[in-house]
C-alpha positions as CSV (number, residue, x, y, z in Angstrom):
1,M,-64.0,21.9,-68.7
2,P,-62.4,24.0,-65.9
3,F,-62.3,20.8,-63.8
4,R,-60.6,18.9,-66.6
5,G,-58.1,21.8,-67.1
6,A,-57.3,21.7,-63.4
7,K,-56.6,18.0,-63.6
8,M,-54.3,18.6,-66.6
9,A,-52.4,21.4,-64.9
10,P,-49.9,19.2,-63.0
11,L,-49.1,17.3,-66.2
12,V,-48.6,20.5,-68.2
13,D,-46.4,21.8,-65.4
14,R,-44.2,18.7,-65.4
15,L,-44.0,18.7,-69.2
16,F,-43.1,22.4,-69.3
17,G,-40.6,21.9,-66.5
18,K,-38.9,19.0,-68.4
19,L,-38.7,21.1,-71.6
20,L,-37.3,24.0,-69.6
21,R,-34.6,21.9,-68.0
22,V,-33.6,20.6,-71.4
23,F,-33.4,24.1,-72.8
24,L,-31.5,25.4,-69.8
25,A,-29.0,22.6,-69.9
26,S,-28.1,23.6,-73.4
27,A,-28.3,27.4,-72.8
28,R,-26.0,27.2,-69.7
29,R,-23.1,26.4,-72.0
30,S,-23.1,30.1,-72.7
31,R,-20.7,31.7,-70.2
32,K,-22.7,34.9,-70.1
33,L,-25.9,33.1,-69.2
34,A,-24.2,31.0,-66.6
35,E,-22.8,34.2,-65.0
36,L,-26.1,35.9,-65.1
37,E,-27.8,32.9,-63.5
38,F,-25.2,32.8,-60.7
39,R,-25.7,36.5,-59.9
40,Q,-29.4,35.9,-59.6
41,Y,-28.8,33.1,-57.2
42,R,-26.5,35.3,-55.1
43,K,-29.0,38.1,-54.9
44,L,-31.8,35.8,-53.9
45,E,-29.6,34.0,-51.4
46,A,-28.4,37.3,-49.9
47,R,-32.0,38.4,-49.2
48,V,-33.1,35.1,-47.9
49,S,-30.1,35.0,-45.5
50,G,-30.7,38.5,-44.4
51,I,-27.5,39.8,-45.7
52,T,-29.4,42.2,-48.0
53,P,-32.5,43.9,-46.5
54,G,-35.9,43.8,-48.1
55,S,-38.2,41.1,-49.4
56,P,-36.8,38.7,-52.0
57,R,-38.3,38.9,-55.4
58,A,-37.7,36.3,-58.1
59,G,-40.2,37.2,-60.8
60,L,-39.9,35.0,-63.8
61,F,-36.5,33.8,-62.5
62,R,-38.4,31.4,-60.2
63,L,-39.0,29.2,-63.2
64,F,-35.3,28.6,-63.4
65,L,-35.0,27.5,-59.8
66,D,-33.9,23.8,-60.0
67,E,-31.8,22.4,-57.2
68,P,-29.4,20.3,-59.2
69,A,-28.8,23.2,-61.5
70,I,-28.2,25.5,-58.5
71,R,-25.7,23.1,-57.1
72,L,-23.8,22.9,-60.4
73,S,-23.7,26.7,-60.5
74,L,-22.4,26.9,-56.9
75,R,-19.7,24.3,-57.6
76,A,-18.6,26.2,-60.7
77,N,-18.5,29.6,-59.1
78,C,-17.8,29.2,-55.3
79,E,-14.9,28.0,-53.3
80,Y,-15.2,27.5,-49.5
81,R,-12.5,28.3,-47.0
82,L,-12.2,25.5,-44.5
83,I,-10.9,26.2,-41.0
84,D,-10.4,23.6,-38.4
85,I,-10.7,25.3,-35.0
86,H,-8.5,22.5,-33.4
87,E,-5.7,23.0,-35.9
88,L,-5.4,26.7,-36.8
89,T,-2.7,27.8,-39.2
90,A,-1.2,31.2,-39.4
91,S,-3.3,31.9,-42.5
92,D,-6.4,30.9,-40.6
93,R,-5.7,33.2,-37.8
94,A,-5.0,36.1,-40.1
95,F,-8.3,35.5,-42.0
96,L,-10.3,35.3,-38.7
97,A,-8.7,38.6,-37.4
98,A,-9.3,40.4,-40.7
99,H,-13.0,39.6,-40.5
100,G,-13.4,40.3,-36.8
101,L,-13.9,36.7,-35.8
102,G,-12.7,35.7,-32.3
103,V,-10.8,32.4,-31.9
104,E,-12.0,32.1,-28.4
105,Y,-15.6,32.7,-29.4
106,L,-15.4,30.0,-32.1
107,S,-13.8,27.6,-29.6
108,A,-16.6,28.2,-27.2
109,N,-18.9,26.5,-29.7
110,S,-16.7,23.5,-30.3
111,S,-18.0,20.0,-29.6
112,G,-14.5,18.8,-28.8
113,I,-13.0,15.7,-30.2
114,W,-16.1,13.5,-30.0
115,L,-14.2,10.3,-29.4
116,D,-13.3,11.7,-26.0
117,R,-16.8,12.8,-25.2
118,L,-19.1,9.8,-25.6
119,E,-21.5,11.0,-22.8
120,D,-22.3,14.4,-24.4
121,S,-26.0,14.9,-24.0
122,F,-26.5,18.5,-25.1
123,Q,-29.5,17.5,-27.2
124,L,-31.7,17.6,-24.1
125,E,-31.2,21.3,-24.1
126,F,-33.6,21.4,-27.2
127,V,-36.3,19.8,-25.1
128,A,-35.9,22.0,-22.1
129,A,-35.4,25.4,-23.8
130,G,-37.0,25.0,-27.2
131,N,-34.0,26.5,-28.9
132,L,-30.3,26.0,-29.5
133,Q,-27.7,28.4,-28.1
134,A,-24.4,29.4,-29.6
135,V,-21.7,32.0,-29.0
136,C,-21.6,34.7,-31.6
137,P,-18.2,34.3,-33.4
138,W,-18.0,38.1,-33.9
139,T,-19.2,39.5,-30.5
140,G,-18.9,36.7,-28.1
141,K,-22.5,37.2,-27.0
142,R,-24.7,34.1,-26.4
143,L,-27.4,33.8,-29.1
144,A,-30.4,31.5,-29.3
145,S,-31.9,30.0,-32.4
146,N,-35.3,28.5,-32.9
147,R,-35.2,28.3,-36.7
148,S,-33.9,25.1,-38.3
149,F,-33.5,23.8,-41.9
150,L,-33.2,20.3,-43.1
151,Y,-32.6,19.8,-46.9
152,A,-33.0,16.0,-46.8
153,S,-33.6,13.2,-44.4
154,G,-30.4,11.8,-42.8
155,Q,-28.5,15.0,-43.3
156,P,-27.4,17.6,-40.7
157,I,-29.8,20.1,-39.4
158,Y,-28.8,23.7,-39.9
159,Y,-29.7,26.2,-37.2
160,R,-29.9,29.8,-38.3
161,F,-28.4,32.6,-36.1
162,E,-28.6,36.3,-36.8
163,T,-26.4,39.0,-35.4
164,G,-26.8,42.5,-36.8
165,E,-26.6,42.1,-40.6
166,R,-24.6,38.8,-40.4
167,T,-26.1,35.3,-40.6
168,F,-24.4,32.0,-39.8
169,Y,-25.6,28.4,-39.6
170,L,-24.6,25.8,-37.0
171,A,-24.7,22.3,-38.5
172,V,-25.7,19.6,-36.0
173,G,-26.2,15.9,-36.6
174,R,-24.1,13.0,-37.8
175,D,-25.4,9.6,-36.7
176,T,-22.1,7.9,-35.6
177,T,-21.2,10.9,-33.5
178,G,-24.5,10.8,-31.7
179,F,-25.8,13.9,-33.6
180,N,-23.4,16.4,-32.1
181,K,-22.2,19.8,-33.3
182,L,-20.3,19.6,-36.6
183,Y,-19.4,22.9,-38.1
184,M,-20.5,26.6,-38.7
185,Y,-21.2,28.0,-42.1
186,L,-20.6,31.7,-42.3
187,A,-23.0,33.0,-44.9
188,G,-21.5,35.8,-47.1
189,L,-17.9,34.7,-46.3
190,D,-18.2,31.2,-47.9
191,T,-16.4,29.9,-44.9
192,V,-16.8,26.7,-42.9
193,I,-15.5,26.5,-39.3
194,I,-15.1,22.8,-38.2
195,L,-16.0,22.4,-34.6
196,G,-15.7,18.7,-34.0
197,D,-13.4,15.9,-35.1
198,R,-12.5,16.7,-38.8
199,D,-12.8,13.2,-40.1
200,W,-16.4,12.9,-38.9
201,S,-17.6,16.5,-38.9
202,W,-16.8,17.5,-42.5
203,L,-17.7,15.2,-45.4
204,G,-17.2,17.7,-48.2
205,R,-18.7,20.8,-49.8
206,H,-21.7,18.9,-51.2
207,E,-23.5,19.4,-47.8
208,I,-23.2,23.2,-48.0
209,D,-24.1,23.2,-51.7
210,H,-27.2,21.2,-50.9
211,L,-28.2,23.6,-48.1
212,R,-27.8,26.7,-50.2
213,A,-29.6,25.2,-53.2
214,Y,-32.5,24.2,-50.9
215,L,-32.8,27.7,-49.4
216,I,-32.7,29.3,-52.9
217,R,-35.1,26.9,-54.5
218,N,-37.6,27.2,-51.6
219,W,-37.0,30.9,-51.0
220,S,-40.8,31.7,-50.7
221,A,-41.5,29.0,-48.1
222,V,-38.3,29.8,-46.3
223,C,-39.2,33.5,-46.0
224,R,-42.6,32.7,-44.7
225,Y,-41.1,30.4,-42.1
226,L,-38.7,33.1,-41.0
227,A,-41.2,36.0,-41.0
228,R,-43.8,34.4,-38.7
229,S,-43.9,36.1,-35.4
230,T,-44.9,33.0,-33.4
231,A,-42.1,30.7,-32.3
232,P,-41.9,27.4,-34.2
233,T,-43.0,24.2,-32.4
234,P,-40.0,22.3,-31.0
235,C,-40.2,18.9,-32.7
236,C,-38.0,15.9,-32.0
237,F,-37.7,13.7,-35.1
238,V,-36.3,10.3,-35.9
239,D,-35.2,9.5,-39.4
240,T,-32.3,7.0,-39.0
241,R,-33.4,3.9,-40.9
242,H,-30.1,2.0,-40.7
243,F,-30.9,-0.4,-37.9
244,A,-27.5,-0.2,-36.2
245,H,-27.3,3.5,-36.1
246,H,-30.9,3.6,-35.1
247,I,-30.0,1.5,-32.0
248,W,-26.7,3.0,-31.3
249,N,-27.3,6.7,-32.0
250,A,-31.1,7.4,-32.0
251,L,-32.4,5.0,-29.3
252,T,-29.6,5.9,-26.9
253,G,-30.9,9.5,-27.0
254,F,-34.4,8.3,-26.1
255,Q,-33.0,6.3,-23.3
256,K,-31.6,9.6,-21.8
257,L,-35.0,11.2,-22.2
258,A,-36.9,8.3,-20.7
259,T,-34.7,8.5,-17.5
260,S,-35.2,12.3,-17.2
261,P,-38.8,13.1,-16.1
262,Y,-38.1,16.8,-16.3
263,H,-37.3,16.6,-20.0
264,L,-39.8,13.9,-20.8
265,E,-42.6,16.1,-19.6
266,R,-41.5,19.0,-21.8
267,L,-41.3,17.0,-25.1
268,Q,-44.0,18.7,-27.3
269,K,-44.0,16.7,-30.5
270,L,-42.4,13.7,-32.0
271,L,-42.1,13.2,-35.8
272,I,-41.0,9.7,-37.0
273,T,-40.1,8.6,-40.5
274,A,-38.1,5.4,-39.6
275,E,-38.7,2.7,-37.0
276,P,-36.6,-0.3,-38.1
277,M,-36.7,-1.9,-34.6
278,G,-40.4,-1.3,-34.1
279,P,-42.6,1.6,-32.9
280,I,-40.6,4.0,-30.8
281,D,-43.4,4.3,-28.2
282,G,-43.4,0.5,-28.0
283,I,-39.7,0.5,-27.2
284,F,-40.2,3.4,-24.8
285,P,-43.6,3.2,-23.2
286,E,-42.7,6.4,-21.4
287,L,-43.7,8.2,-24.6
288,K,-47.3,7.0,-24.5
289,G,-49.6,10.1,-24.6
290,K,-47.1,12.3,-26.4
291,P,-48.1,13.8,-29.8
292,I,-46.6,11.4,-32.4
293,V,-46.7,12.0,-36.1
294,R,-45.6,9.4,-38.6
295,A,-44.7,10.6,-42.0
296,Q,-42.9,9.6,-45.2
297,V,-39.2,10.4,-45.3
298,R,-39.5,12.4,-48.5
299,D,-42.0,14.8,-46.8
300,L,-39.8,15.8,-43.9
301,P,-38.1,19.0,-45.3
302,R,-41.4,20.2,-46.6
303,L,-43.3,19.5,-43.4
304,A,-40.8,21.3,-41.3
305,L,-41.4,24.6,-43.2
306,K,-45.2,24.1,-43.7
307,D,-45.9,23.1,-40.1
308,H,-43.5,25.7,-38.7
309,L,-41.3,23.3,-36.8
310,F,-38.1,23.7,-34.9
311,L,-36.4,20.3,-35.6
312,F,-33.9,18.5,-33.4
313,R,-32.7,14.9,-32.9
314,L,-32.0,13.2,-29.7
315,G,-28.9,11.1,-29.8
316,G,-26.0,9.5,-28.1
317,N,-23.1,7.0,-28.8
318,K,-22.8,5.1,-25.6
319,L,-24.9,1.9,-25.9
320,G,-26.1,0.6,-22.6
321,D,-27.7,-2.6,-21.6
322,Q,-31.0,-0.9,-20.9
323,V,-31.6,-0.2,-24.6
324,L,-30.6,-3.8,-25.5
325,Q,-33.0,-5.2,-22.9
326,R,-35.9,-3.0,-24.2
327,L,-35.3,-4.2,-27.8
328,Y,-35.1,-7.9,-26.8
329,R,-38.4,-7.5,-25.0
330,V,-40.0,-6.0,-28.1
331,A,-38.5,-8.7,-30.2
332,L,-40.2,-11.4,-28.1
333,D,-43.5,-9.5,-28.2
334,N,-43.4,-9.2,-32.0
335,T,-42.3,-12.7,-32.8
336,P,-44.9,-15.5,-33.1
337,G,-44.8,-17.9,-30.2
338,E,-44.0,-21.0,-32.4
339,I,-40.9,-19.3,-33.7
340,V,-39.7,-18.4,-30.1
341,K,-40.4,-22.0,-29.1
342,E,-38.4,-23.3,-32.1
343,A,-35.5,-21.0,-31.2
344,R,-35.5,-22.1,-27.6
345,E,-35.3,-25.8,-28.6
346,F,-32.6,-25.0,-31.2
347,G,-30.5,-23.4,-28.4
348,E,-31.0,-26.2,-26.0
349,K,-30.3,-29.0,-28.4
350,Y,-27.0,-27.9,-30.0
351,W,-23.6,-26.9,-28.8
352,P,-21.5,-25.1,-29.9
353,I,-23.7,-22.8,-32.1
354,L,-21.7,-20.6,-34.6
355,W,-23.2,-17.5,-36.0
356,V,-21.8,-16.5,-39.4
357,T,-22.6,-13.4,-41.5
358,I,-22.9,-13.1,-45.3
359,R,-22.5,-9.8,-47.1
360,T,-22.7,-8.6,-50.7
361,G,-21.5,-5.4,-52.3
362,N,-18.6,-3.5,-50.7
363,R,-16.3,-4.8,-48.0
364,T,-17.2,-8.4,-48.7
365,W,-15.2,-11.6,-48.2
366,V,-15.1,-12.8,-51.9
367,S,-15.0,-16.6,-51.1
368,Q,-17.4,-16.4,-48.2
369,A,-19.7,-19.1,-49.4
370,E,-17.0,-21.7,-49.9
371,G,-15.1,-20.6,-46.7
372,I,-18.1,-20.7,-44.4
373,A,-19.1,-24.1,-45.6
374,A,-15.5,-25.4,-45.1
375,I,-15.3,-24.0,-41.6
376,A,-18.7,-25.4,-40.6
377,N,-17.8,-28.9,-41.9
378,R,-14.5,-28.9,-40.0
379,L,-16.2,-27.8,-36.8
380,K,-18.9,-30.4,-37.1
381,H,-16.3,-33.0,-37.4
382,K,-14.6,-31.8,-34.2
383,Y,-17.9,-31.0,-32.3
384,P,-20.7,-33.5,-33.0
385,G,-23.3,-31.1,-31.4
386,F,-22.3,-28.2,-33.7
387,A,-25.0,-26.1,-35.4
388,L,-24.9,-23.1,-37.7
389,V,-26.9,-19.8,-37.8
390,I,-26.5,-17.8,-41.0
391,D,-27.2,-14.0,-40.7
392,G,-27.3,-11.3,-43.4
393,Y,-29.8,-8.6,-44.3
394,C,-32.8,-8.8,-42.0
395,L,-36.1,-7.2,-42.6
396,P,-36.7,-4.0,-40.5
397,Q,-39.9,-3.8,-38.5
398,D,-41.2,-1.1,-40.8
399,Y,-40.4,-3.1,-44.0
400,P,-41.7,-2.7,-46.7
401,S,-41.7,1.0,-47.2
402,P,-40.3,3.4,-49.8
403,S,-37.2,3.8,-47.6
404,Y,-36.2,0.2,-48.3
405,E,-36.7,0.0,-52.0
406,D,-33.1,-1.0,-52.4
407,A,-33.6,-4.1,-50.2
408,A,-34.8,-6.5,-52.9
409,P,-31.6,-6.7,-54.9
410,V,-29.6,-7.3,-51.7
411,L,-31.9,-10.1,-50.6
412,D,-31.6,-11.8,-54.0
413,K,-27.8,-11.7,-54.0
414,E,-27.7,-13.1,-50.4
415,R,-30.0,-15.9,-51.3
416,Q,-27.5,-17.0,-54.0
417,V,-24.7,-17.0,-51.4
418,I,-26.9,-19.1,-49.0
419,R,-27.7,-21.6,-51.7
420,T,-24.0,-22.1,-52.4
421,I,-23.3,-22.5,-48.7
422,M,-26.1,-25.0,-48.2
423,G,-24.9,-27.0,-51.3
424,R,-21.4,-27.4,-49.7
425,L,-22.5,-28.2,-46.2
426,G,-22.6,-31.7,-44.9
427,S,-26.2,-32.9,-44.7
428,H,-25.9,-33.7,-41.0
429,I,-25.2,-30.0,-40.0
430,P,-28.3,-28.3,-38.4
431,V,-28.7,-24.8,-39.9
432,K,-30.9,-21.9,-39.1
433,V,-31.1,-19.1,-41.7
434,V,-32.1,-15.7,-40.2
435,A,-30.9,-13.7,-43.2
436,G,-34.0,-12.4,-45.0
437,R,-36.1,-12.9,-41.9
438,P,-37.6,-10.1,-39.6
439,I,-34.9,-8.5,-37.5
440,C,-36.7,-9.3,-34.3
441,E,-36.3,-13.0,-35.1
442,S,-32.6,-12.6,-35.6
443,L,-32.2,-10.9,-32.2
444,I,-33.8,-13.9,-30.5
445,Y,-31.3,-16.3,-32.2
446,A,-28.5,-13.9,-31.4
447,R,-29.0,-14.6,-27.7
448,L,-28.6,-18.3,-28.3
449,I,-25.2,-18.6,-30.1
450,D,-21.9,-19.4,-28.6
451,Y,-19.4,-17.9,-31.1
452,Y,-19.5,-15.9,-34.2
453,L,-17.6,-15.2,-37.4
454,A,-18.6,-11.9,-38.9
455,H,-17.8,-9.2,-41.5
456,H,-16.8,-5.9,-39.9
457,G,-19.5,-3.3,-39.7
458,A,-23.1,-3.1,-38.6
459,I,-23.7,-6.8,-39.2
460,Q,-21.1,-7.6,-36.6
461,H,-22.3,-4.9,-34.2
462,K,-25.7,-6.6,-34.0
463,I,-24.3,-10.0,-33.0
464,G,-21.7,-8.4,-30.8
465,W,-24.2,-6.2,-29.0
466,F,-26.9,-8.7,-28.5
467,S,-25.0,-11.9,-27.9
468,K,-22.1,-10.6,-25.7
469,K,-20.2,-13.7,-26.9
470,P,-16.6,-14.0,-28.3
471,G,-16.2,-13.9,-32.0
472,V,-13.8,-13.4,-34.9
473,V,-14.2,-10.3,-37.2
474,H,-12.8,-10.2,-40.8
475,S,-12.5,-7.3,-43.2
476,N,-10.1,-5.7,-45.7
477,R,-6.5,-4.8,-44.8
478,T,-7.4,-1.1,-44.4
479,V,-9.9,-1.8,-41.6
480,L,-8.0,-4.6,-39.9
481,S,-4.8,-2.5,-39.6
482,G,-6.6,0.8,-39.4
483,R,-7.4,3.4,-36.8
484,P,-9.2,2.5,-33.5
485,E,-12.2,4.7,-34.3
486,S,-13.1,2.3,-37.1
487,H,-14.1,-0.1,-34.3
488,I,-15.9,2.7,-32.3
489,A,-19.3,1.0,-32.4
490,F,-18.0,-1.9,-30.4
491,W,-16.0,-0.3,-27.6
492,S,-18.7,2.3,-27.1
493,Q,-20.9,-0.5,-25.8
494,E,-21.3,-1.1,-22.1
495,N,-20.1,-4.5,-20.9
496,G,-19.2,-5.7,-24.3
497,V,-17.0,-8.7,-25.2
498,P,-14.2,-7.5,-27.5
499,P,-14.0,-9.5,-30.7
500,R,-10.7,-10.9,-32.1
501,Y,-9.8,-9.3,-35.5
502,L,-8.3,-11.5,-38.2
503,D,-4.6,-10.7,-38.8
504,A,-4.3,-8.3,-41.7
505,Q,-1.3,-10.1,-43.0
506,W,-3.6,-13.1,-44.0
507,V,-5.8,-10.8,-46.1
508,T,-5.6,-9.7,-49.7
509,D,-7.6,-6.7,-50.8
510,V,-9.7,-6.9,-54.0
511,S,-10.3,-3.5,-55.7
512,G,-13.5,-2.3,-57.3
513,A,-15.6,-1.0,-54.4
514,A,-18.6,1.0,-55.6
515,E,-18.1,4.7,-54.8
516,R,-20.3,6.3,-52.2
517,V,-20.7,10.1,-52.4
518,G,-19.7,11.8,-49.2
519,S,-18.3,8.6,-47.6
520,R,-15.4,9.5,-45.3
521,W,-14.4,5.9,-45.4
522,Q,-14.3,5.4,-49.2
523,F,-10.8,4.0,-48.9
524,A,-12.0,1.3,-46.5
525,L,-14.7,-0.2,-48.7
526,D,-12.6,-2.7,-50.8
527,N,-13.6,-6.3,-50.9
528,Y,-11.0,-8.9,-49.8
529,D,-10.2,-12.5,-49.7
530,F,-8.3,-14.9,-47.3
531,D,-7.8,-18.6,-46.8
532,H,-10.6,-19.9,-44.6
533,R,-8.2,-22.0,-42.6
534,H,-6.9,-18.8,-40.9
535,A,-10.5,-18.0,-39.7
536,Y,-11.0,-21.6,-38.6
537,E,-7.8,-21.6,-36.6
538,T,-8.6,-18.3,-35.0
539,L,-12.1,-19.5,-34.1
540,L,-10.7,-22.7,-32.7
541,G,-8.4,-20.8,-30.5
542,L,-11.4,-19.0,-29.0
543,M,-13.2,-22.2,-28.5
544,T,-10.3,-24.1,-27.0
545,A,-9.7,-21.2,-24.5
546,A,-13.3,-21.3,-23.4
547,E,-13.6,-25.1,-23.0
548,T,-13.7,-26.4,-19.5
549,G,-13.9,-30.1,-20.2
550,R,-17.5,-30.4,-19.0
551,A,-20.9,-30.5,-20.6
552,P,-22.1,-27.5,-22.6
553,P,-23.5,-24.8,-20.2
554,T,-27.2,-24.2,-19.9
555,R,-28.1,-21.0,-21.6
556,G,-29.7,-18.8,-19.0
557,Q,-30.3,-16.1,-21.6
558,S,-32.0,-18.3,-24.1
559,A,-35.4,-17.3,-25.7
């Protein structure tokens, strides 16, 4: 009977927890209860953060610790003061002076405007020193932190610093920026100090609310983590599952490590939850022999506390040819020989080969199926040797896994688009569909094409990075007429071939983009439409400029 009761305990706990949440959702409508609850959160947080001395005690209140409820309470009762160190107002300066915060000390922690610092490689300091250093905003002294918190995969890492009775957190890690320094959160002052470029460093208060709710909800594990006398184990981790950011921002960091024997020797542990381009130690054989742990993404925050880890990411945002060459080698190794042979024959037999992308959801060309088919039919009429490659969502090397549970609906929608394209194409047009195929296979075909027509975004970066061929990019009016940093992934590549962007005046935006929480580019997600003849004429201009009047060139970079 005890064994049976032990097996029933988790079920009882879940049922009790569900009933408790229903009860609390109703009870929180009482203002007095909501105020009492928030005061308890504050007391617990103050002790966990070291603002109030003594060991935290939650008693029966621990039963009420539910992260979504904590975030709601914080949102209802807290306002954050936001200070951009690069654009201080008179009010900001007065606030800093009143609380003894030195402008020069804060500026010493600034990561600068990251667009001007693409070679920043401060992450290697983690490997060498096993800690992160910062200048204390109150005293100007240099402090070191070897305590890190991660509330969810893909989010910033928060490094905890203590000075006297004050505690502050330094947030590090946004993929596009190469995982650089973002902002400081001053616990007790409800103040955020932006250290980097504002548009990329600060996505909104939800990040701080998530951090605080995580620390409060897991107060017991957090206190044990902080109280241990032994230093945490420095642990590099990789959790970027988006293939383009994985290549551009994560693998570029490992390239720096691979070319620095000093830092490579000092790497103690590697924790991996995402490998969309294949095993990291396969891409970088230099890592062979290093302790590597592969885990589920949902386990990462818990493992960090339980295993007493000091987490950090290696990163960068300058994509060099060395990384691309490594990935192409891995693609060949992981693709069956008959497919490589078929790709080689396809590349040798046809010219010109046009690569087109399909996309569903946000930032989509509404009439893409009809437009792509019309363009292909016209090009086949002009160039008898013409062939088409259709790209879309490609399967990551670590597919399937829980991280890609959202892939199936995308694949289904893209298959519908492809069927429409195929139904409108002339029967004499050779077509290779790499959408829905393993990503390694698509990289092999990317090396064979001559031109491309692509949606703006990661799907264009892949063909632009790996083909180094001219192409035409289309998107909504906001992106096409927008700021240069919206094209950052392309011009941060070494030896890239700049694409030609479709003229914004030819495009009509189509509203209805699905909202993304925390997206700094929500305004740039609209779908759009345009007359396919504009894309055809722009492509034809590229082809005409490249023609030499002789036979198609032999592809020295074919598979």
